[in-house]
C-alpha positions in Angstrom: 11.3 -122.0 121.4 9.4 -122.1 124.7 9.4 -119.2 127.1 8.5 -119.9 130.8 6.9 -117.0 132.6 7.7 -117.3 136.3 5.4 -115.7 138.8 8.0 -114.6 141.4 5.7 -114.9 144.5 3.5 -117.4 146.2 1.1 -114.7 147.4 -2.3 -115.9 146.0 -3.9 -112.4 145.4 -0.7 -110.9 143.8 -0.8 -108.5 140.9 2.2 -110.4 139.7 0.0 -113.2 138.6 -2.2 -110.8 136.6 0.8 -109.3 134.9 2.2 -112.7 134.0 -1.1 -113.6 132.3 -1.0 -110.4 130.3 2.6 -111.1 129.4 1.6 -114.5 128.1 -1.0 -112.8 125.9 1.8 -110.7 124.4 3.9 -113.7 123.6 0.9 -115.5 122.1 0.4 -112.5 119.8 3.8 -113.3 118.4 3.1 -117.1 118.1 5.6 -117.9 120.8 5.0 -121.0 122.9 4.9 -120.2 126.6 3.9 -121.5 129.9 3.4 -119.9 133.3 5.3 -121.3 136.3 3.4 -120.2 139.4 5.4 -120.3 142.6 2.0 -120.3 144.4 1.7 -123.9 143.4 5.0 -125.1 144.9 4.7 -127.9 147.4 4.2 -126.3 150.9 7.2 -128.2 152.3 9.6 -127.9 149.4 12.2 -126.0 151.4 12.8 -129.1 153.6 11.7 -131.8 151.1 13.3 -130.7 147.9 16.5 -128.8 148.7 20.1 -129.7 149.4 20.4 -133.4 150.5 16.8 -133.9 149.4 17.3 -132.7 145.9 15.3 -134.8 143.4 13.3 -136.5 146.1 10.1 -134.4 146.0 8.1 -135.4 142.9 5.9 -132.3 143.1 9.0 -130.1 143.0 10.6 -132.2 140.3 7.7 -131.2 138.0 8.9 -127.6 138.4 12.5 -128.7 137.7 11.3 -130.4 134.5 9.4 -127.2 133.3 12.6 -125.2 133.8 14.8 -127.7 132.1 12.5 -127.9 129.0 12.2 -124.1 128.7 14.6 -122.2 126.4 14.1 -118.7 127.9 12.4 -117.1 130.9 10.5 -114.0 132.0 10.5 -113.4 135.7 7.7 -111.2 136.9 9.2 -110.0 140.2 7.4 -108.1 142.9 9.4 -106.0 145.3 9.3 -107.2 148.9 11.4 -105.4 151.5 13.7 -103.8 148.9 14.5 -107.1 147.2 12.5 -110.0 145.7 10.4 -112.6 147.6 12.2 -115.3 149.5 10.1 -118.0 147.9 11.8 -117.0 144.5 15.2 -117.4 146.1 14.3 -120.7 147.6 12.9 -121.9 144.3 16.1 -120.9 142.5 18.2 -122.6 145.2 16.2 -125.8 144.8 16.9 -126.1 141.1 19.8 -128.1 139.8 23.0 -126.0 139.6 24.4 -125.0 137.2 22.4 -126.7 134.6 19.0 -125.2 135.1 19.9 -121.7 133.9 23.5 -121.7 132.7 23.7 -120.5 129.1 20.0 -119.6 129.0 18.4 -116.2 128.6 15.9 -114.3 130.6 14.0 -111.1 130.9 13.0 -109.4 134.2 9.9 -107.3 135.0 9.7 -105.5 138.3 6.5 -104.6 140.1 6.0 -102.4 143.1 3.3 -100.5 144.9 5.9 -97.8 145.5 7.7 -95.4 143.1 10.8 -97.5 142.2 9.1 -100.4 140.3 11.2 -103.0 142.0 14.6 -101.6 140.9 16.5 -103.0 143.8 14.9 -106.4 143.4 15.8 -106.6 139.7 19.4 -105.5 140.5 19.7 -108.2 143.1 18.2 -110.9 140.9 20.4 -109.8 137.9 23.5 -110.4 140.1 22.3 -113.9 141.0 21.5 -114.8 137.4 24.9 -113.5 136.2 26.6 -115.7 138.8 24.6 -118.7 137.6 25.6 -118.0 133.9 22.2 -116.9 132.7 22.1 -114.0 130.2 19.8 -111.2 131.3 18.1 -108.9 128.8 19.1 -105.3 129.4 15.5 -103.9 129.1 13.9 -104.4 132.5 10.6 -102.7 132.8 9.9 -101.4 136.3 6.2 -101.1 136.8 5.9 -98.6 139.7 2.7 -97.8 141.6 1.1 -100.9 140.0 -2.2 -100.4 141.9 -2.8 -97.1 140.1 -1.8 -98.5 136.7 -4.2 -101.5 136.6 -7.9 -101.9 136.1 -10.0 -105.0 135.9 -6.8 -107.1 136.3 -5.0 -105.5 133.4 -2.3 -103.0 133.0 -3.7 -99.8 131.7 -0.7 -97.5 131.5 0.3 -97.2 127.8 4.0 -96.8 128.5 4.0 -100.0 130.6 2.3 -101.9 127.9 4.7 -100.5 125.3 7.7 -101.5 127.5 6.4 -105.1 128.0 5.7 -105.5 124.2 9.2 -104.2 123.4 10.8 -106.5 126.0 8.9 -109.5 124.7 10.0 -108.9 121.1 13.6 -108.4 122.2 13.5 -111.6 124.2 12.1 -113.6 121.3 15.1 -112.4 119.2 17.6 -112.6 122.0 
């Protein structure tokens, strides 16, 4: 079983990337193969060179498609942008083959926000999209609110947050 951890933003200095690395460490503790798919590494022109009539024509984007196709399960680390999730994540999803990329697969969602809601609306919106696409979404969705106050030296420090991520990871492995 291979779990892909998707960094749901292309912002280079994002806390999302740090949380994804910490999540990978949790999965490694359970001897679970994982890889990080970093949307910050998407081709800059993918929205015009890899979507719709250009599907399959961008070799750099095709590598992302291959990583998705060869993964069994997913963890989406999702920052809240404007009461939803980043547009680059939606464009990435739209660029993948439909319905085969996610249909019948399973995922877990983790929300991140600098505010008090932990990305609740973003996770709700994304859950609706994945349900439409036929992907099964794990019920436990940690919402890491006020992330700036709950990290130090690029690591989550809040014990509850760490416990929630650990619990989610073990549930996803058995899901």
